[in-house]
C-alpha positions as CSV (number, residue, x, y, z in Angstrom):
1,M,23.3,24.7,7.2
2,K,24.0,21.0,7.6
3,L,21.5,18.2,6.6
4,N,21.5,14.5,7.1
5,T,21.9,13.2,3.5
6,K,20.0,9.9,4.1
7,N,16.9,11.6,5.5
8,L,16.8,14.1,2.6
9,Q,17.2,11.4,0.0
10,E,14.4,9.4,1.6
11,A,12.1,12.5,1.5
12,I,12.8,13.0,-2.2
13,N,12.3,9.3,-2.9
14,V,8.9,9.4,-1.1
15,L,7.8,12.2,-3.4
16,N,6.1,10.7,-6.5
17,K,3.1,11.4,-8.7
18,N,3.1,15.1,-7.8
19,I,0.7,17.6,-9.3
20,S,3.5,20.2,-9.5
21,N,6.9,19.9,-11.0
22,Y,8.7,22.1,-8.4
23,A,9.5,22.1,-4.7
24,V,10.0,25.0,-2.3
25,F,12.8,25.4,0.2
26,N,11.9,27.5,3.2
27,I,15.0,28.3,5.3
28,D,16.2,30.5,8.2
29,D,19.6,30.5,9.9
30,E,19.1,27.2,11.6
31,N,16.2,25.2,10.0
32,L,14.7,24.1,6.8
33,I,11.2,23.1,5.5
34,L,10.8,21.6,2.1
35,E,7.3,21.6,0.5
36,C,5.9,20.0,-2.6
37,D,2.3,20.3,-3.9
38,T,0.0,21.1,-1.0
39,D,0.3,17.7,0.7
40,F,4.0,17.0,1.4
41,I,6.4,18.7,3.9
42,Y,9.9,17.6,5.0
43,T,11.6,19.4,8.0
44,S,15.2,19.4,9.1
45,N,14.0,18.4,12.6
46,S,10.8,17.2,14.0
47,N,9.8,20.4,15.9
48,V,11.0,23.0,13.5
49,E,9.6,26.5,13.5
50,L,11.0,29.1,11.1
51,K,11.5,32.7,11.9
52,D,12.4,35.4,9.4
53,Y,12.7,32.8,6.7
54,S,13.3,33.0,2.9
55,S,11.7,30.8,0.3
56,Y,13.2,29.4,-2.9
57,M,11.6,27.4,-5.7
58,I,13.5,24.7,-7.5
59,S,12.7,22.2,-10.2
60,L,11.7,18.9,-8.6
61,D,13.4,16.9,-11.4
62,K,16.6,18.7,-10.8
63,L,16.3,18.2,-7.0
64,K,15.8,14.5,-7.5
65,K,18.8,14.2,-9.8
66,I,21.0,16.1,-7.3
67,T,20.0,14.0,-4.3
68,K,20.7,10.8,-6.2
69,V,24.4,11.6,-6.6
70,L,25.0,12.7,-3.0
71,D,27.3,10.2,-1.2
72,S,28.4,11.8,2.1
73,K,26.6,11.3,5.4
74,E,26.0,15.0,5.8
75,I,25.8,17.9,3.3
76,E,26.1,21.6,3.7
77,L,23.4,23.7,2.1
78,E,23.6,27.4,1.3
79,F,21.7,29.9,-0.8
80,K,23.7,32.8,-2.4
81,E,22.1,35.8,-4.0
82,K,24.1,37.8,-6.5
83,N,23.1,40.1,-9.4
84,N,19.4,39.4,-9.1
85,K,20.1,35.6,-9.2
86,T,20.0,33.0,-6.4
87,D,22.1,29.8,-6.4
88,L,21.5,26.8,-4.2
89,I,25.0,25.5,-3.3
90,I,25.3,22.0,-1.9
91,N,28.7,20.9,-0.5
92,D,29.0,17.1,-0.8
93,N,32.2,16.2,1.0
94,G,34.2,18.9,-0.8
95,V,32.3,18.7,-4.1
96,E,30.1,21.8,-4.8
97,I,26.9,21.4,-6.7
98,S,25.2,24.6,-7.8
99,E,21.7,25.1,-9.1
100,I,19.8,28.3,-10.0
101,V,16.6,28.7,-7.9
102,E,13.9,31.4,-7.8
103,K,13.2,33.4,-4.7
104,Q,9.5,33.8,-3.8
105,E,7.0,34.6,-1.1
106,N,5.6,31.6,0.6
107,E,3.4,30.9,3.7
108,I,4.0,27.8,5.7
109,N,1.3,25.9,7.5
110,I,2.3,22.7,9.2
111,K,-0.9,20.9,10.5
112,K,-0.8,18.9,13.7
113,Y,-3.6,17.1,15.5
114,E,-3.9,15.6,19.0
115,N,-5.7,12.4,18.0
116,Y,-3.3,9.7,16.8
117,L,-3.0,6.2,15.5
118,R,0.6,4.9,15.7
119,L,1.6,1.9,13.7
120,D,4.9,-0.1,13.3
121,A,6.2,1.1,10.0
122,E,7.8,-2.2,8.9
123,E,4.6,-4.2,9.6
124,F,2.2,-1.6,8.0
125,I,4.3,-1.1,4.8
126,K,4.5,-4.8,4.4
127,I,0.7,-5.0,4.6
128,L,0.4,-2.3,2.0
129,K,2.8,-4.1,-0.4
130,D,1.2,-7.5,0.1
131,S,-2.3,-6.1,-0.6
132,K,-1.3,-4.2,-3.7
133,K,-2.8,-6.7,-6.1
134,F,-6.1,-6.6,-4.1
135,R,-6.6,-2.8,-4.6
136,S,-8.7,-1.9,-7.6
137,K,-7.0,-0.3,-10.6
138,D,-10.3,1.1,-11.9
139,K,-10.2,4.9,-11.4
140,C,-14.0,5.0,-11.7
141,R,-14.1,3.1,-8.4
142,I,-12.0,5.6,-6.5
143,L,-12.9,4.1,-3.0
144,F,-11.4,0.8,-3.9
145,T,-8.1,2.2,-5.3
146,G,-7.3,3.2,-1.8
147,Q,-7.0,1.2,1.5
148,L,-9.5,1.0,4.3
149,L,-8.4,1.3,7.9
150,K,-11.3,0.3,10.1
151,Y,-10.7,0.7,13.9
152,H,-12.7,-1.3,16.4
153,N,-12.6,0.5,19.8
154,N,-14.0,-2.4,21.9
155,S,-11.4,-4.8,20.8
156,N,-8.7,-2.2,20.1
157,T,-8.0,-3.8,16.7
158,L,-7.5,-2.3,13.2
159,D,-8.6,-4.0,10.1
160,V,-6.5,-3.1,7.0
161,V,-8.7,-3.9,4.0
162,A,-8.2,-3.9,0.2
163,L,-10.6,-5.2,-2.4
164,D,-11.3,-4.9,-6.2
165,G,-14.7,-6.6,-6.6
166,Y,-13.2,-10.1,-7.2
167,K,-11.0,-10.6,-4.1
168,I,-10.7,-9.2,-0.6
169,Y,-7.6,-8.8,1.7
170,V,-8.0,-8.3,5.4
171,Y,-5.2,-8.0,7.9
172,T,-6.0,-7.4,11.6
173,I,-3.6,-5.5,13.7
174,E,-4.0,-6.1,17.4
175,D,-3.3,-3.9,20.5
176,V,-3.3,-0.7,18.5
177,N,-1.4,2.3,19.9
178,T,-4.0,5.1,19.8
179,N,-5.6,7.7,22.0
180,I,-8.9,7.6,20.0
181,N,-11.9,6.2,21.9
182,Q,-14.4,5.6,19.1
183,D,-14.8,3.4,16.0
184,F,-13.8,5.0,12.8
185,E,-13.1,4.3,9.1
186,L,-10.3,6.0,7.2
187,I,-9.7,5.4,3.5
188,L,-6.1,6.2,2.5
189,N,-5.9,7.5,-1.1
190,Q,-3.7,5.8,-3.7
191,K,-1.0,8.5,-3.8
192,T,-0.5,8.4,0.0
193,I,-0.2,4.6,-0.2
194,E,2.4,4.7,-2.9
195,R,4.4,7.3,-0.9
196,L,4.2,5.2,2.3
197,M,5.5,2.1,0.4
198,K,8.6,4.1,-0.6
199,N,9.5,4.8,3.1
200,K,12.5,2.9,4.3
201,N,13.9,4.5,7.4
202,S,10.9,5.3,9.7
203,K,10.3,3.0,12.6
204,E,6.8,4.4,13.2
205,I,4.0,5.8,11.1
206,E,1.8,8.2,13.0
207,I,-1.6,9.0,11.6
208,Q,-3.0,12.2,13.1
209,I,-6.8,12.6,12.8
210,N,-9.0,15.7,13.2
211,F,-12.6,14.8,14.0
212,K,-15.6,17.1,13.5
213,E,-18.9,15.8,15.1
214,N,-17.4,12.3,15.2
215,E,-16.6,12.3,11.5
216,I,-13.0,12.5,10.1
217,E,-12.4,16.0,8.7
218,D,-8.7,15.9,8.1
219,T,-5.6,13.6,8.5
220,V,-1.9,14.1,8.6
221,I,0.6,11.2,8.4
222,K,4.0,11.7,10.1
223,L,7.1,9.7,9.2
224,N,10.3,10.9,10.9
225,N,10.5,14.5,9.7
226,M,8.0,14.1,6.9
227,F,4.4,15.1,6.9
228,L,1.9,13.7,4.3
229,Y,-1.4,15.5,4.1
230,D,-3.7,12.7,3.1
231,N,-6.8,13.9,1.2
232,H,-8.7,10.9,2.5
233,T,-11.3,9.4,0.2
234,S,-14.9,10.0,1.4
235,G,-17.8,7.6,0.9
236,D,-19.3,4.3,2.1
237,Y,-16.8,1.4,1.7
238,F,-18.1,-2.0,0.9
239,N,-19.3,-3.9,3.9
240,Y,-16.6,-6.7,3.7
241,K,-17.8,-8.1,7.0
242,S,-21.0,-9.4,5.3
243,T,-18.9,-11.9,3.3
244,L,-17.0,-13.0,6.4
245,R,-19.9,-13.6,8.8
246,D,-19.3,-16.1,11.7
247,E,-22.4,-18.1,10.7
248,Y,-20.8,-19.0,7.3
249,D,-22.0,-22.5,6.8
250,S,-19.0,-24.3,5.3
251,E,-19.3,-27.6,3.4
252,Y,-15.6,-28.0,2.9
253,V,-12.8,-27.0,5.3
254,T,-9.2,-28.2,5.0
255,K,-5.6,-27.1,5.7
256,I,-2.8,-26.6,3.2
257,D,0.9,-26.1,3.8
258,S,3.7,-24.1,2.1
259,K,4.8,-27.1,0.1
260,M,1.3,-27.6,-1.4
261,I,0.9,-23.9,-2.0
262,S,4.2,-23.8,-3.9
263,K,3.0,-26.7,-6.0
264,Y,-0.3,-25.0,-6.9
265,I,1.5,-21.7,-7.7
266,K,3.8,-23.5,-10.1
267,Y,0.8,-25.2,-11.7
268,I,-1.0,-21.9,-12.2
269,D,2.1,-20.4,-13.7
270,K,2.2,-23.2,-16.3
271,C,-1.5,-22.6,-17.1
272,L,-1.0,-18.9,-17.5
273,K,1.9,-19.4,-19.9
274,L,-0.1,-21.8,-22.0
275,Q,-3.1,-19.5,-22.3
276,D,-4.3,-18.6,-25.7
277,K,-4.3,-14.9,-26.8
278,D,-7.3,-13.0,-28.2
279,Q,-7.3,-11.2,-31.6
280,G,-5.7,-8.1,-29.9
281,G,-2.7,-10.2,-28.7
282,K,-3.8,-10.1,-25.0
283,V,-3.9,-13.2,-22.9
284,R,-7.5,-14.2,-22.2
285,P,-8.4,-14.7,-18.5
286,S,-7.8,-18.2,-17.4
287,M,-10.4,-20.4,-15.7
288,I,-9.1,-23.1,-13.5
289,T,-11.5,-25.7,-12.1
290,S,-10.9,-27.7,-8.9
291,E,-12.9,-30.7,-7.7
292,I,-12.4,-33.9,-5.6
293,V,-13.5,-37.2,-7.0
294,D,-12.9,-40.5,-5.3
295,N,-10.2,-39.2,-3.0
296,Q,-8.4,-37.4,-5.8
297,R,-8.1,-33.6,-6.0
298,I,-8.1,-32.5,-9.7
299,F,-7.1,-29.1,-11.0
300,K,-7.9,-28.5,-14.7
301,L,-7.4,-25.7,-17.2
302,K,-9.3,-26.2,-20.5
303,D,-8.4,-23.6,-23.1
304,N,-9.5,-24.5,-26.6
305,S,-7.1,-27.3,-27.6
306,T,-4.9,-27.1,-24.6
307,K,-5.7,-29.0,-21.4
308,V,-3.5,-28.8,-18.2
309,E,-4.3,-31.1,-15.3
310,L,-2.8,-31.6,-11.8
311,K,-4.0,-34.6,-9.8
312,E,-3.1,-35.5,-6.2
313,K,-4.5,-37.6,-3.3
314,S,-7.2,-36.1,-1.0
315,D,-8.5,-37.1,2.4
316,A,-12.0,-36.1,1.2
317,K,-13.9,-38.5,-1.1
318,D,-15.9,-36.0,-3.1
319,R,-16.4,-32.2,-3.4
320,F,-18.2,-30.0,-5.8
321,K,-16.5,-28.5,-8.8
322,I,-15.5,-24.8,-8.5
323,A,-13.8,-22.5,-10.9
324,F,-11.5,-19.5,-10.4
325,N,-9.7,-16.9,-12.4
326,G,-6.1,-18.3,-12.5
327,E,-4.3,-15.0,-12.0
328,Y,-6.5,-14.0,-9.0
329,L,-6.1,-17.5,-7.5
330,K,-2.3,-17.1,-7.7
331,D,-2.5,-13.7,-6.0
332,L,-4.4,-15.3,-3.2
333,L,-2.0,-18.2,-2.8
334,E,1.2,-16.0,-2.9
335,L,0.0,-14.3,0.3
336,F,0.5,-17.6,2.2
337,K,3.4,-19.1,0.3
338,N,5.6,-19.3,3.4
339,E,2.9,-20.4,5.7
340,D,1.8,-23.8,7.0
341,D,-1.6,-24.8,8.4
342,V,-3.5,-22.3,6.2
343,I,-7.2,-22.9,6.6
344,V,-9.2,-23.2,3.4
345,T,-13.0,-22.7,3.6
346,M,-15.6,-23.2,0.9
347,K,-19.4,-23.6,0.9
348,N,-20.4,-24.4,-2.7
349,D,-19.5,-23.4,-6.3
350,V,-21.0,-19.9,-6.1
351,N,-19.8,-18.7,-2.7
352,P,-16.3,-17.4,-2.1
353,M,-13.3,-19.4,-1.1
354,I,-11.5,-18.1,2.1
355,L,-7.9,-18.6,3.1
356,Q,-6.9,-17.7,6.6
357,K,-3.8,-17.9,8.9
358,D,-3.5,-16.0,12.1
359,N,-4.3,-12.3,11.5
360,L,-4.5,-12.6,7.7
361,L,-7.6,-13.4,5.7
362,A,-8.1,-13.4,2.0
363,L,-11.2,-14.1,-0.1
364,L,-11.8,-15.0,-3.7
365,L,-15.0,-15.1,-5.6
366,P,-15.4,-18.1,-8.0
367,V,-16.2,-17.9,-11.7
368,R,-19.7,-19.2,-12.5
369,L,-19.7,-22.5,-14.3
370,I,-22.2,-22.8,-17.2
């Protein structure tokens, strides 16, 4: 059997953080299905159906090592049984790689659903990567370690949301390609997100959804010849819209450009490097204040004996003092580092700051000044 090397390598690369340490080859005379755990399947073509197939188990670590050294565009794959032993033989442009595998009984079940949501792979994966620092790392808050996809049927838009309790990321995809005619919320789990971010060759990501009584029961994500069975996270996600309401009464609205953003990021980097460490050797969270006094914008870090200031002219005469965690502020600014005319909105020193440009919106809660 011949296989496209690049497609197989991508499939193995997408596999990460698996429960099991083995994979299963299911093969007949013409086609192949590779399974790992209960939530990943790779097929030799998009409409494969096996008949009278055999199944072989192989170490996942070994399979990863083998696929890394393959350098021909196409490989030949064969299973040979002899003396109660089975060898997987891969011919890589004349070089034969042999690995012992274990024959076993295996039942294949490829799930497919009619309801779909089709997304441009490059755009969606960039969104997942950009919002990585906005997803929670707290495993006790499992909902927020994932990513919310909120579909609005009336406007045919999809909000892709990430938050960690301190900052919020919202990207709105317009003119969504879907056959679903109802609002829905889907929370992709952390493992699925990490697998999607490893994808390089797919042009489209298709999320197939099975509804039961208007509620999501099951989801399958299709990328080329790969199927990810996403164990979507159930629960009520935070109502992020409540912090983005249209009637938000702003006291301060301005615009910043990429040059200004670059300057602020460099300033924050200096502040972070000058931060003192606690007794355990860890850098303490930085608190950077910002205010406008007499047409001068002043950023200030005060950390024990160290003080770091940045002063620049401002069109506004005066504005309240507000404080932010320096690392979180940098995360927010880096989203817009290549953008001009970024709108900055603030109300007071206790309400969040919002940055917005086109379809991207990011929010950061301030640190309470005492």
